[in-house]
C-alpha positions in Angstrom: 241.1 6.9 77.8 240.0 10.2 79.2 243.5 10.8 80.7 245.1 10.7 77.2 242.8 13.4 75.8 243.8 17.1 75.8 241.1 19.4 77.1 239.3 21.5 74.6 240.1 24.7 76.5 243.9 24.1 76.1 243.4 23.6 72.3 241.0 26.5 71.9 243.4 28.8 73.7 245.8 28.3 70.8 243.2 29.4 68.2 243.7 32.9 66.7 240.3 34.3 65.7 241.9 37.0 63.7 243.8 34.7 61.3 241.0 34.7 58.7 240.2 31.1 59.0 236.7 30.1 59.8 237.3 26.4 60.8 236.1 24.2 63.5 238.5 22.5 65.9 238.3 19.2 63.9 238.9 21.0 60.6 241.9 22.7 62.2 243.3 19.5 63.5 242.8 17.8 60.1 244.6 20.6 58.4 247.5 20.5 60.8 247.7 16.7 60.5 247.7 16.9 56.7 250.5 19.5 56.8 252.6 17.3 59.1 252.1 14.3 56.9 253.1 16.2 53.8 256.3 17.3 55.5 257.0 13.8 56.5 256.4 12.5 53.0 258.9 14.9 51.5 261.5 13.9 54.1 260.9 10.2 53.6 261.3 10.5 49.8 264.6 12.4 50.1 266.0 9.9 52.6 264.9 6.9 50.6 266.5 8.3 47.4 269.8 9.0 49.3 269.8 5.5 50.8 269.2 4.0 47.3 272.1 6.0 45.9 274.4 4.8 48.7 273.4 1.2 48.1 274.2 1.4 44.3 277.8 2.7 45.0 278.8 -0.8 46.0 278.1 -2.1 42.5 280.5 0.4 40.8 283.8 -0.8 39.4 285.9 1.5 41.5 284.3 0.4 44.8 287.1 -2.2 45.2 289.7 0.5 45.1 288.5 2.2 48.3 290.9 2.5 51.2 289.9 1.0 54.5 289.0 4.4 55.9 286.8 5.2 52.9 285.1 1.8 53.2 284.4 2.4 56.9 283.0 5.9 56.1 280.8 4.3 53.4 279.5 1.6 55.8 278.7 4.2 58.5 276.8 6.3 56.0 274.8 3.2 54.8 273.9 2.2 58.3 273.0 5.8 59.2 270.8 6.1 56.0 269.0 2.8 56.7 268.4 3.8 60.3 267.1 7.2 59.2 264.8 5.5 56.7 263.5 3.3 59.5 262.9 6.3 61.8 261.1 8.1 58.9 258.7 5.2 58.4 258.1 4.6 62.1 255.5 7.4 62.5 253.2 5.6 60.1 252.7 2.6 62.5 252.6 4.9 65.5 250.0 7.1 63.8 247.8 4.1 63.1 247.8 2.8 66.6 247.4 6.2 68.3 244.8 7.5 65.8 242.6 4.5 66.4 242.7 5.2 70.2 241.2 8.7 69.6 244.4 10.6 70.4 244.1 13.0 67.5 244.5 16.2 69.5 247.6 14.8 71.3 249.2 13.7 68.1 248.6 17.0 66.2 
């Protein structure tokens, strides 16, 4: 496992002692991780709402009046939204497996 770990010197070189934060390396990594997770949560929520909206369109009365082109565009958008949702959820499982392996510095 030693090959997967980043050296402390490489991480410490990135620390700016004049930024006013008095935090340890672990505290800094935890803060960075929490910021990344918050950004991911915001993105996931938006994509899931958009996907749900696209899926409800099919139940509208005028959906049957779509042209072939409009229907194809709709289906492409649904597939893209579902794919994007899956990609947005994938980091959760990747995080769990990598985090248990002690790769926190590499992930963050």
